[in-house]
C-alpha positions in Angstrom: 55.0 62.2 59.5 55.2 65.7 60.4 58.2 68.3 60.2 60.7 68.4 62.9 59.7 71.7 64.7 62.6 74.2 64.3 63.6 77.2 66.5 65.8 80.1 65.7 68.9 80.2 68.2 70.0 83.5 69.7 73.7 83.6 70.7 74.2 84.1 74.6 77.1 84.6 76.5 76.6 83.3 79.5 73.9 80.9 81.9 70.5 82.8 81.5 70.2 85.5 84.0 66.8 83.7 85.4 69.4 80.9 86.1 70.3 82.0 90.1 68.9 80.2 92.9 68.8 75.9 92.9 69.0 73.0 94.2 70.7 69.3 93.4 68.6 66.2 92.6 70.9 64.3 94.5 70.5 60.9 95.2 68.0 60.2 92.1 69.8 58.8 88.9 73.0 59.1 91.2 72.7 56.9 94.7 75.0 57.6 97.2 75.8 57.7 100.6 78.1 59.5 103.2 79.9 59.5 106.4 79.5 61.4 109.3 81.4 64.8 109.5 85.1 64.1 110.9 84.8 60.2 110.5 86.8 58.2 108.4 85.0 56.0 105.8 86.0 53.0 107.0 85.9 53.1 110.4 82.0 54.1 110.0 80.1 54.5 106.8 76.5 54.8 106.5 73.9 55.5 104.0 72.5 58.7 104.4 70.4 60.2 101.9 67.7 57.2 101.2 69.2 54.5 103.7 66.0 52.8 104.4 65.6 52.9 100.4 68.5 51.5 99.7 68.4 48.6 101.7 64.8 47.9 100.5 66.1 47.5 97.1 69.4 45.0 98.1 71.8 48.1 99.0 74.1 47.1 102.3 76.2 49.0 104.5 79.9 48.0 105.5 81.0 49.6 108.4 84.7 48.6 108.0 85.0 48.5 104.2 82.2 50.2 101.3 84.0 48.5 99.1 83.4 44.9 100.1 79.5 44.6 99.4 76.5 46.6 97.5 77.5 49.3 98.9 77.4 51.6 95.3 75.4 51.3 92.2 78.3 48.9 90.7 78.3 46.7 93.9 74.6 46.3 94.1 74.2 46.0 90.4 76.6 43.2 90.9 75.1 41.6 93.8 71.6 41.6 92.3 72.2 40.8 88.6 71.3 42.5 85.5 67.6 42.1 85.3 66.9 42.8 88.9 68.8 45.7 89.3 67.1 46.9 86.3 63.7 46.5 88.5 65.1 47.7 91.4 66.8 50.9 90.4 63.5 51.5 88.5 61.3 51.4 91.3 63.7 54.0 93.2 63.9 56.4 90.2 60.2 56.6 90.0 59.4 57.0 93.6 62.5 59.4 94.5 61.7 62.4 92.5 58.2 63.4 91.5 55.8 65.5 90.1 55.3 66.4 93.8 58.7 67.1 94.2 58.6 69.3 90.9 55.5 71.2 92.6 57.3 71.9 96.1 60.2 73.5 94.6 58.8 75.6 92.3 56.7 76.9 94.7 60.0 77.8 97.0 60.6 80.2 94.1 63.8 77.9 92.5 64.7 78.6 88.8 67.2 75.7 88.1 68.1 72.1 89.2 71.5 70.4 89.0 71.1 66.7 88.1 73.8 64.4 88.9 74.1 61.7 86.7 76.2 58.2 86.2 77.8 57.2 82.9 76.3 54.3 82.6 72.7 56.7 81.3 74.3 56.1 78.2 74.6 52.2 78.3 76.4 51.4 75.6 79.4 52.9 77.0 79.4 50.6 80.0 82.4 47.8 79.3 80.5 44.4 81.1 81.3 42.0 82.6 84.1 44.2 84.4 81.6 47.2 84.6 77.6 46.0 85.5 75.2 49.1 86.2 71.5 49.4 86.3 69.9 50.1 82.6 67.1 52.4 82.3 68.1 55.7 83.5 67.6 57.5 80.2 64.1 57.1 79.7 63.7 58.1 83.8 65.7 61.2 83.0 63.6 62.2 79.5 60.3 61.9 82.4 61.8 64.4 84.5 63.4 67.1 82.4 59.7 67.0 81.2 58.5 67.7 84.3 61.0 70.1 84.6 60.6 71.9 81.5 56.7 72.0 82.2 57.3 74.1 85.3 59.9 76.5 83.8 63.2 75.0 85.4 66.6 75.7 84.0 68.5 72.5 83.8 72.7 71.8 84.3 73.3 68.0 83.6 76.1 67.5 85.9 78.5 64.4 84.5 79.0 63.1 88.4 80.4 59.6 88.0 82.8 59.0 85.2 84.0 56.0 83.5 87.3 54.5 85.3 86.5 56.2 88.6 87.5 60.0 89.1 87.9 59.7 92.7 89.2 57.4 95.2 86.7 55.7 97.8 83.9 57.9 97.2 80.3 57.1 96.7 79.4 59.8 93.7 82.4 58.1 91.7 79.7 55.1 91.0 82.1 52.7 92.6 83.9 53.1 96.0 87.4 52.1 95.1 90.8 53.2 95.7 91.8 52.0 92.2 91.4 55.3 90.0 91.2 55.0 86.3 89.5 58.0 84.9 92.5 60.2 84.5 93.8 58.1 81.1 93.1 58.3 77.4 90.6 55.5 76.8 88.3 56.5 80.1 88.7 60.7 78.8 87.3 59.5 75.3 84.5 57.8 76.8 83.7 60.7 78.8 83.7 62.7 75.7 81.2 60.5 74.1 79.1 60.7 77.1 79.5 64.3 76.5 78.6 64.4 73.0 75.1 62.5 73.1 74.3 65.0 76.2 74.9 67.8 73.8 73.1 66.1 70.7 70.0 65.4 72.7 70.1 68.7 74.6 69.6 70.3 71.2 67.4 67.5 69.3 65.4 65.8 71.8 62.5 68.3 73.2 62.4 66.7 76.4 65.9 68.2 77.2 65.2 71.8 76.3 64.9 73.0 79.4 68.9 72.0 79.6 71.3 75.2 79.4 74.7 73.9 80.6 76.4 70.6 80.7 79.0 70.2 84.0 82.5 67.6 82.5 83.3 66.4 85.9 82.6 66.5 89.5 85.1 67.3 92.0 88.1 65.9 90.4 91.3 64.6 92.5 92.8 67.8 94.4 96.2 66.8 93.8 96.4 67.8 89.8 99.6 65.6 90.0 97.2 62.7 90.3 94.9 63.8 87.5 97.4 63.9 84.2 95.6 64.9 81.0 92.9 66.7 83.1 93.3 70.1 81.3 93.2 68.6 78.0 89.9 67.3 78.8 88.6 70.4 79.7 89.8 71.6 76.4 88.3 68.3 74.5 85.1 68.9 76.3 84.8 72.0 75.2 85.5 71.6 71.4 83.7 68.7 70.9 80.6 70.3 72.5 81.2 72.9 70.0 81.5 70.7 67.0 78.3 68.9 68.0 76.8 72.3 68.0 78.5 73.4 64.7 77.0 70.6 63.0 73.4 70.6 64.0 73.5 74.3 63.3 73.3 76.3 66.8 73.8 79.9 67.0 76.5 81.0 69.3 78.8 84.1 70.1 81.5 82.2 68.9 83.3 80.7 65.8 82.1 77.4 65.8 84.8 76.4 63.3 87.2 76.9 65.7 85.8 73.7 67.4 86.9 71.8 63.9 89.6 72.6 63.9 90.7 72.1 67.3 89.2 68.7 66.9 91.9 67.8 64.3 94.6 67.7 66.9 93.3 65.8 69.8 93.2 62.1 69.2 91.1 61.7 72.4 88.4 64.2 71.0 88.5 62.2 67.4 88.2 58.8 69.1 85.2 60.2 71.0 83.4 61.9 68.2 83.7 58.6 65.9 82.2 56.5 68.5 79.3 59.1 69.5 77.7 59.5 65.9 75.8 56.2 65.8 74.9 57.0 69.6 73.6 60.1 68.5 71.0 58.5 65.9 70.8 56.0 68.6 69.5 58.5 71.5 67.5 60.3 69.2 65.6 57.7 68.3 64.3 57.3 71.7 62.8 60.4 71.4 61.1 59.7 68.3 63.5 62.2 66.5 64.9 61.6 62.7 68.7 63.0 62.5 68.9 65.4 59.9 71.6 63.5 57.7 73.6 66.3 56.9 74.0 66.9 60.3 75.6 63.5 60.3 77.5 64.5 57.1 79.5 67.2 58.9 80.2 65.2 61.9 81.7 62.1 59.9 83.6 65.3 57.8 85.3 67.1 60.7 86.7 63.5 61.4 89.1 63.9 58.3 88.9 67.4 57.5 90.3 70.2 59.7 88.7 72.7 57.3 85.2 73.1 58.0 82.0 73.4 55.9 81.5 77.7 55.4 78.1 77.2 57.4 75.9 74.3 59.4 73.7 72.2 57.3 70.3 73.2 55.9 67.5 71.8 57.5 65.4 68.8 56.5 62.0 68.2 57.5 62.6 64.7 59.7 61.2 63.5 63.0 58.0 64.1 65.2 56.4 67.6 65.8 56.5 68.1 69.7 56.2 70.7 72.4 58.3 73.8 72.3 60.3 75.1 75.6 58.2 76.3 78.0 58.1 79.7 80.1 61.0 80.8 81.5 63.3 79.0 78.2 60.9 81.2 76.1 58.1 83.7 76.7 55.0 82.5 76.9 52.9 81.7 73.9 50.2 84.5 72.8 49.0 84.0 69.4 49.2 81.2 66.3 51.5 84.1 64.6 54.0 83.3 68.0 53.8 79.4 67.3 55.0 80.2 63.8 58.1 82.5 64.1 59.3 80.2 66.6 58.9 77.1 64.5 60.7 78.8 61.6 64.0 78.3 60.9 66.3 80.9 61.2 66.7 83.6 58.0 70.5 83.9 57.6 70.8 80.9 55.5 72.3 78.7 58.5 69.1 76.5 59.0 69.3 74.7 62.5 67.7 71.4 63.5 68.1 72.3 67.1 65.5 73.0 69.4 67.7 74.8 71.9 68.1 78.7 72.1 71.5 79.0 71.9 74.7 77.0 72.3 75.0 75.0 75.8 77.5 76.7 78.7 80.1 74.5 79.5 80.8 74.0 83.0 83.8 72.9 85.0 84.8 73.6 88.5 87.4 76.0 88.9 91.3 76.2 89.4 90.9 76.1 93.2 89.6 72.9 93.4 92.9 71.4 92.9 95.0 73.0 95.5 97.7 70.6 95.4 100.2 70.9 92.4 99.9 72.4 89.0 96.2 72.5 89.3 93.8 72.9 85.5 91.8 75.0 84.8 89.3 75.3 81.7 89.4 78.9 81.4 91.8 78.7 78.7 89.8 76.8 76.5 86.8 78.4 76.3 84.9 78.5 73.0 81.5 80.5 73.8 79.5 80.7 76.9 81.6 78.5 80.1 80.5 79.0 84.0 82.6 77.7 86.9 80.9 75.3 89.4 82.6 75.5 93.1 81.8 73.6 96.3 82.3 74.2 99.7 81.6 72.2 102.8 83.0 73.5 106.4 81.4 70.4 108.3 84.6 68.0 107.3 87.1 70.4 108.8 90.0 72.6 107.5 87.9 75.1 106.6 86.6 77.2 109.6 87.1 76.4 113.6 84.2 74.4 114.8 82.4 77.2 116.0 79.5 80.0 114.7 81.8 83.0 114.9 84.3 81.0 112.9 82.4 79.9 110.1 80.6 83.3 110.1 83.9 85.1 109.7 85.5 82.5 107.3 82.3 82.9 105.2 82.1 86.8 105.2 85.2 87.1 104.0 86.2 84.5 101.3 87.4 85.8 98.2 87.2 82.9 96.1 84.9 84.6 93.2 87.0 87.6 93.2 89.8 85.2 92.7 88.0 83.1 90.1 87.3 86.5 88.1 91.0 87.5 88.6 91.9 84.6 86.1 88.8 84.3 83.7 87.1 81.5 85.7 83.3 83.7 85.2 80.4 83.5 85.6 80.8 81.6 88.8 78.9 79.9 91.7 78.7 77.3 94.0 77.1 74.4 92.9 77.2 72.4 96.0 76.9 73.7 99.6 74.9 72.9 103.0 74.0 73.9 106.1 76.3 70.9 107.8 78.3 72.0 110.3 80.7 70.0 112.9 79.6 72.0 116.3 75.7 70.6 116.7 74.4 74.1 115.7 71.2 75.1 116.8 68.0 76.3 114.7 69.3 79.9 115.2 72.7 79.1 114.4 71.8 77.2 111.5 69.5 80.1 110.3 72.6 82.6 110.7 74.6 80.5 109.0 72.4 79.9 106.0 72.1 83.5 105.7 76.1 83.9 105.6 76.1 81.8 102.9 73.2 83.2 100.7 75.0 86.9 101.5 78.3 85.7 99.8 76.8 83.5 97.2 73.9 85.9 96.0 77.1 88.0 94.9 78.0 85.4 92.4 76.1 84.1 89.2 74.1 81.2 91.1 74.1 79.2 94.0 72.8 75.1 94.0 71.9 73.7 97.4 73.1 69.8 98.2 70.2 68.4 98.2 66.5 69.1 97.6 65.3 66.2 99.6 66.7 63.2 101.9 65.1 59.8 102.7 65.0 58.1 105.9 68.0 58.2 108.1 68.6 54.9 110.2 69.9 56.4 113.4 66.8 58.3 115.0 69.3 60.4 116.6 70.7 61.8 113.8 67.7 62.1 111.5 66.4 65.5 112.3 69.7 67.2 112.3 70.5 65.8 108.7 67.5 66.4 106.7 67.8 70.4 108.6 71.5 70.4 107.3 71.3 68.5 103.7 67.7 69.0 102.8 66.6 72.0 101.2 62.6 71.0 101.3 63.3 69.8 105.2 65.3 73.1 106.3 62.1 75.2 104.9 60.0 73.2 106.3 61.6 73.5 109.7 62.0 77.1 109.7 65.5 77.2 109.0 65.9 78.1 105.2 63.4 80.9 104.0 60.8 80.3 101.9 61.6 82.9 99.1 65.6 81.9 98.3 66.0 86.3 98.1 65.3 86.5 101.9 67.1 86.6 104.8 66.5 86.2 108.2 69.0 89.0 109.1 70.2 90.7 106.1 73.2 92.3 107.9 74.6 89.3 108.9 78.4 89.8 107.7 78.5 93.5 108.6 79.8 92.8 112.0 82.7 90.3 110.3 83.3 92.2 107.6 87.5 93.0 107.7 88.7 96.8 106.8 90.1 97.3 103.3 93.6 97.6 105.3 93.4 94.5 107.4 95.5 91.6 106.9 95.1 89.0 103.9 92.4 86.2 104.2 94.2 83.0 104.9 93.7 80.3 102.4 90.5 78.1 102.6 91.3 75.1 100.7 88.2 73.1 99.6 86.8 70.7 101.7 87.3 67.7 99.1 88.6 64.4 99.4 91.7 65.3 101.7 89.6 67.0 104.4 86.6 64.7 104.6 85.7 61.0 104.4 83.3 60.0 101.9 81.2 63.1 101.1 79.1 61.7 98.4 79.2 64.3 95.8 
């Protein structure tokens, strides 16, 4: 059997410089619905991103209570049963995101995507019969990652729907319920096991070669008093990511041996790693990769020994030969010598089974997201590269008055990036935003609104639009408005978003609104999160 290709790892302290303009692959491996802006979930909720397709595979619409019917992945799987649910969701996964979509996004000069995932993509984490979700998503993720890799995209894997449900009555949580159970040790452990599998495969499985970051949670509850243990989870997420990378032999800017010491002090991280070790072997097998026994030995010894070995294990010749990462992940190959150099292990005595060029970026939402109580931040717990993903939606109120002037003035003067830098939350960017509004904007107003957002977000490390596409909307009067506001491809098609993400319709859009240095302080802008919007779908 041919040897597994081995690539030298080069340390970086942040996201790649070319990780700048992107979109979410929303509605693909995590399906969801949303209420209209300003409308309460339990009075009028409607399937929004793919309502016709949702109905075709058996999904339902419950205007009075989304928890009462098949209005989520869990609800639909419970209604259909395991095998029919697997078949129904496979049909959706294959059609919602295709090679044609990759080609379109590439032609629009985007460089990265964020992929929202549900924890059930690692099927062994599902606790049946209490939990029931469609199976088979992992291989579809691998299919999509191959297509994205071939096109040169960077990828962030977003742990969007977490075990036990992390947000109340939100479709993005995978189950619409007010019974939020994520913020407990058992479910923290399940999430950490999930992150360990994602980290391992991002280095071992060639299909994951374009993955540069993993995000550990999407939109935690904004009231920090309701999220006990969240900051420890941030710390444990970083720890278990680096323990895996140390065992595999990934080079990093940080001393990854510190992660072993941190591991010994966390009961949740220890329990999660213990559960993850056999799963790492299982999921490597799905990529036809044999895990180096020395990697497994380091992982097992780290469970009982807080003093790590001096170096990561030497590589062994295992597994199958696979293609190396593509253009934006590495420069184009020009010669056979170049191929051999990239496939050679590093020469400093710390050989690696990793195909990844560097340690992954650990991503969390910024401290400001939790605007009630003693909010939590990952900034004090990082080890190696990290990034912070903020979200902002004006359409649900609580941010600006419902008119264009207020939208532009508020956006052009917001200081979230500057505030994040002061507390060490950098690199920082916006991983979700849209053109949605609550004043029925015209096309010209939407162009201005988009310009203002790009003007501000271009000052940050990255921006990632929500979402890349929408399906067919049930209500014709909402169809065009929603496609223009929430779909990157739709907005470009109607001419309210430029084909080149670096372009502006009006590059001076913020000039009339910028406040002088001596002006009054900008009022606090709270995130439009669970308390300011209905079922956001994120």
